[in-house]
C-alpha positions as CSV (number, residue, x, y, z in Angstrom):
1,M,16.9,8.8,22.9
2,L,15.1,7.3,20.2
3,Y,16.7,4.9,18.0
4,S,18.2,5.8,14.6
5,H,20.0,4.1,11.9
6,T,22.2,6.0,9.4
7,V,22.4,4.1,5.7
8,I,23.8,4.9,2.6
9,P,20.8,3.7,-0.5
10,S,21.9,1.3,-2.5
11,S,21.9,3.6,-5.6
12,S,23.5,6.1,-3.8
13,V,26.6,8.2,-5.3
14,E,29.3,10.5,-4.8
15,S,27.9,14.1,-3.6
16,H,29.3,17.0,-2.4
17,R,29.6,18.0,1.1
18,S,27.0,20.7,0.9
19,S,24.2,18.2,-0.3
20,P,21.5,17.8,2.4
21,I,21.1,14.6,4.4
22,P,17.4,13.3,4.6
23,V,15.8,12.8,8.1
24,F,13.2,9.7,7.5
25,L,10.3,10.6,10.1
26,H,7.8,7.9,9.9
27,G,3.7,7.7,10.9
28,F,1.9,6.4,13.1
29,L,2.2,2.6,13.8
30,G,5.3,2.6,11.8
31,S,9.2,2.5,12.2
32,S,12.3,3.4,10.9
33,Q,11.6,0.5,8.3
34,D,9.5,1.5,6.4
35,W,11.6,3.8,4.4
36,S,13.0,0.7,3.2
37,A,12.0,0.1,-0.2
38,T,12.3,4.1,-0.8
39,L,15.7,4.1,0.4
40,E,16.6,1.3,-2.5
41,Y,15.7,3.8,-5.1
42,L,16.9,7.3,-3.3
43,N,20.1,8.5,-4.9
44,C,22.0,10.3,-2.0
45,S,25.5,10.1,0.1
46,A,23.3,8.7,3.4
47,A,20.1,8.9,5.1
48,I,19.4,8.8,8.5
49,C,16.0,7.1,10.2
50,L,14.8,7.4,13.4
51,D,11.8,5.3,15.4
52,L,9.9,7.9,16.4
53,P,8.3,8.0,20.3
54,C,7.1,4.4,21.5
55,H,7.5,2.7,17.9
56,G,10.0,0.4,17.1
57,V,13.0,0.3,19.3
58,S,11.8,3.3,20.6
59,K,8.7,2.1,21.6
60,Y,9.6,2.7,25.5
61,C,10.4,6.1,24.8
62,E,7.3,7.9,25.8
63,V,6.5,12.0,25.2
64,D,3.8,14.6,26.8
65,D,3.5,16.2,23.7
66,F,4.7,17.7,20.5
67,A,7.4,19.3,21.5
68,Q,9.0,17.0,23.8
69,A,8.8,14.6,20.7
70,C,10.8,17.3,18.6
71,Q,13.1,17.3,21.2
72,Q,13.1,14.0,21.3
73,V,14.4,13.8,17.6
74,Q,16.7,16.8,17.6
75,T,18.5,15.3,20.2
76,T,18.8,11.9,18.0
77,V,19.5,13.4,15.1
78,L,22.4,15.1,16.7
79,E,23.5,11.8,18.4
80,A,23.6,10.2,15.0
81,L,25.1,12.7,12.7
82,Q,28.2,12.8,15.2
83,K,28.4,8.5,15.4
84,S,28.8,9.1,11.5
85,G,31.7,11.1,12.0
86,L,29.5,14.3,10.6
87,P,29.6,17.7,11.7
88,T,26.3,18.5,13.5
89,S,26.4,21.5,10.8
90,T,25.2,19.0,8.0
91,P,22.7,20.2,6.1
92,L,19.3,18.1,6.3
93,V,16.1,17.4,4.8
94,L,12.7,16.7,7.1
95,V,11.0,13.5,5.1
96,G,8.1,13.3,7.1
97,Y,4.7,10.9,6.5
98,S,1.3,11.3,8.6
99,L,2.7,11.6,11.9
100,G,6.4,12.2,11.1
101,A,4.9,15.0,8.8
102,R,3.6,16.6,11.9
103,I,5.9,16.2,14.2
104,A,7.9,17.9,11.1
105,M,6.1,20.9,10.7
106,Y,5.5,21.6,14.5
107,G,9.0,21.6,14.8
108,L,10.0,24.4,11.8
109,A,7.0,26.5,12.8
110,Q,7.6,26.5,16.6
111,A,11.4,26.3,16.5
112,G,12.0,23.2,17.3
113,F,14.8,22.1,15.9
114,T,17.3,25.2,16.2
115,E,20.3,23.3,16.6
116,L,19.8,21.5,13.1
117,N,20.5,22.5,10.0
118,V,17.1,22.4,8.2
119,Q,17.5,22.8,4.7
120,G,13.9,22.3,3.7
121,A,11.4,19.5,4.1
122,I,9.2,17.1,2.5
123,L,5.7,16.9,4.0
124,E,3.9,13.8,3.1
125,G,0.0,13.4,3.9
126,G,0.2,15.3,7.3
127,N,-2.6,17.6,8.6
128,V,-1.9,21.3,8.7
129,G,-4.4,21.5,12.0
130,L,-7.9,22.0,12.9
131,A,-9.6,25.6,12.0
132,T,-11.9,25.4,14.7
133,E,-12.7,24.7,18.9
134,E,-15.4,22.1,17.2
135,E,-13.2,20.4,15.1
136,K,-10.3,19.9,17.7
137,V,-13.1,18.9,20.3
138,L,-14.5,15.9,17.9
139,R,-10.8,15.0,16.8
140,W,-10.1,14.7,21.2
141,E,-12.9,12.5,21.6
142,N,-12.0,10.5,18.6
143,D,-8.3,10.2,19.6
144,K,-9.4,9.0,23.0
145,H,-11.7,6.6,22.0
146,W,-8.8,5.2,19.6
147,S,-6.0,5.5,22.5
148,K,-8.8,3.0,24.9
149,R,-9.1,0.2,22.1
150,F,-5.7,0.4,21.5
151,A,-5.0,-0.1,25.1
152,T,-7.2,-2.6,25.9
153,E,-8.3,-4.8,23.1
154,A,-6.6,-6.8,21.2
155,M,-4.2,-5.6,18.4
156,D,-5.1,-7.5,15.4
157,E,-8.7,-6.6,16.0
158,V,-8.2,-3.0,16.3
159,L,-5.8,-2.5,13.0
160,F,-8.8,-3.7,11.5
161,D,-11.5,-1.5,12.6
162,W,-8.0,1.1,12.0
163,Y,-7.1,0.2,8.6
164,Q,-11.5,0.6,7.4
165,Q,-11.2,4.8,8.4
166,G,-12.1,6.8,5.3
167,V,-8.6,8.2,4.7
168,F,-7.4,4.5,3.7
169,A,-10.3,4.0,1.1
170,S,-7.8,3.2,-1.4
171,L,-6.3,0.2,0.0
172,T,-7.8,-2.8,-1.3
173,P,-8.4,-6.1,0.5
174,T,-4.8,-7.5,0.4
175,Q,-3.0,-4.3,0.7
176,R,-4.9,-3.9,4.4
177,E,-4.2,-7.6,5.5
178,H,-0.5,-6.9,5.1
179,L,-0.7,-3.5,7.0
180,I,-2.6,-5.3,9.9
181,E,0.3,-8.2,9.6
182,L,3.1,-5.3,9.5
183,R,1.7,-3.4,12.1
184,S,0.6,-6.3,14.5
185,D,4.1,-6.1,16.9
186,N,3.2,-2.8,17.9
187,L,2.7,-2.4,21.5
188,G,-1.0,-1.5,22.0
189,A,-0.2,0.7,25.5
190,Q,2.6,2.9,24.1
191,L,0.3,3.3,20.9
192,A,-2.1,4.6,23.1
193,C,0.6,7.4,24.9
194,V,1.6,8.5,22.0
195,L,-2.0,9.0,20.4
196,R,-2.8,11.0,23.1
197,A,0.6,13.0,23.5
198,T,0.5,13.9,20.0
199,S,-3.0,14.7,18.7
200,L,-4.5,16.5,16.2
201,A,-6.7,18.3,18.6
202,K,-3.6,19.3,20.7
203,Q,-1.7,20.2,17.2
204,P,-1.6,24.4,16.5
205,H,-2.7,25.5,13.2
206,L,0.3,25.4,11.2
207,L,0.0,26.5,7.6
208,A,0.5,30.7,8.6
209,S,3.9,30.0,10.6
210,L,5.0,26.9,7.6
211,T,4.2,29.2,5.0
212,S,6.0,32.6,6.6
213,L,9.0,30.3,6.5
214,T,11.9,31.3,4.1
215,L,13.1,27.5,3.8
216,P,11.4,25.2,1.0
217,L,8.8,22.7,1.9
218,L,7.2,20.4,-0.5
219,Y,3.9,18.5,0.3
220,V,3.2,15.1,-1.2
221,C,0.4,13.3,-1.5
222,G,-1.7,10.2,-3.6
223,D,-3.7,11.1,-6.2
224,K,-5.9,8.7,-4.8
225,D,-5.9,10.6,-1.2
226,T,-8.6,12.8,-2.1
227,K,-9.1,14.5,1.6
228,F,-4.9,15.4,1.6
229,V,-5.2,16.1,-2.1
230,A,-7.5,19.2,-1.6
231,L,-5.4,20.0,1.4
232,A,-2.8,20.1,-0.5
233,E,-4.4,22.7,-3.2
234,Q,-5.9,24.6,-0.8
235,S,-3.1,25.3,1.6
236,G,-0.4,27.3,-1.2
237,L,2.0,24.8,-0.5
238,Q,4.4,23.6,-3.2
239,Y,2.7,20.5,-3.8
240,R,3.4,17.1,-6.1
241,K,0.8,14.0,-6.6
242,V,2.1,10.5,-6.6
243,N,0.6,8.8,-9.0
244,H,-1.5,5.5,-8.2
245,A,-1.0,5.8,-4.6
246,G,-3.3,6.4,-1.4
247,H,-2.6,7.7,1.9
248,N,0.6,5.9,2.3
249,A,2.0,7.4,-0.6
250,H,5.9,6.3,-0.1
251,H,5.0,2.4,0.9
252,E,2.8,2.1,-2.5
253,Q,4.8,3.9,-4.5
254,P,8.7,4.4,-3.2
255,N,10.1,4.9,-6.7
256,E,8.6,7.5,-8.0
257,F,8.3,8.9,-4.4
258,A,12.4,8.6,-3.9
259,T,12.2,10.6,-7.3
260,I,10.9,13.1,-5.8
261,V,13.5,13.4,-2.6
262,T,16.6,13.2,-4.6
263,E,14.8,16.0,-7.2
264,F,14.3,18.1,-3.8
265,I,17.8,17.6,-2.3
266,Q,19.7,18.1,-5.5
267,Q,17.6,21.3,-6.3
268,L,18.4,22.2,-2.4
269,S,22.5,21.5,-3.1
270,S,22.9,23.5,-6.4
271,T,21.1,26.8,-4.3
272,I,24.0,25.8,-1.5
273,T,26.6,25.7,-3.9
274,K,26.5,28.8,-5.3
């Protein structure tokens, strides 16, 4: 089982029992602590934060594929609800960033969360999948390259090169240095494991399945994240751009991101209580 903790945001207010609880799923290299700034601004009764497989306190919880990752998330959330004295039927909103968003999308599209009462999802900077086999072959070669580096080289050196990738182009040198320092306590071999298991090359193209779902989905991306802004615009999904932010919008603008989450949950609450 994965590590999780349930938190009461400092700005929370009393809400209806039917108000959905957000479940936060961080990105590759991250941990549940990545959401701490967002939680400071979040207006909800409670939130569940997980350390995904091979990350944080869950660093030794390995998985072979997306299905296993979704099963681990589901089991952990059910346990977190029970420990908090909440029914397992408690309505939930999945909030995933990058890898966390891809796991959330896979679980929703492939019926991986059937025991959870998921009422909606916020997907930040998650790739819906690659369209062609050629793209998947190229991505697999790229992920194998990074996987080998994480497993065999010094973490700070690999991270320095990792954050030079185009998707992180909006980062300032200071922001890059901060992220390298923040992520340097990861275990390279474990990162290599989860990178192979959840490679975008192994992910189905999920967009058609996602757009056919009846539950509300909101795609979120930073306005400086040109790749994912384009993806959002082309997807047909409802989306919001976070001002003055790149790929990691919740880290760069936690207040605005928390407002988006709060408003999404409030809209769901009004629907549920009708």
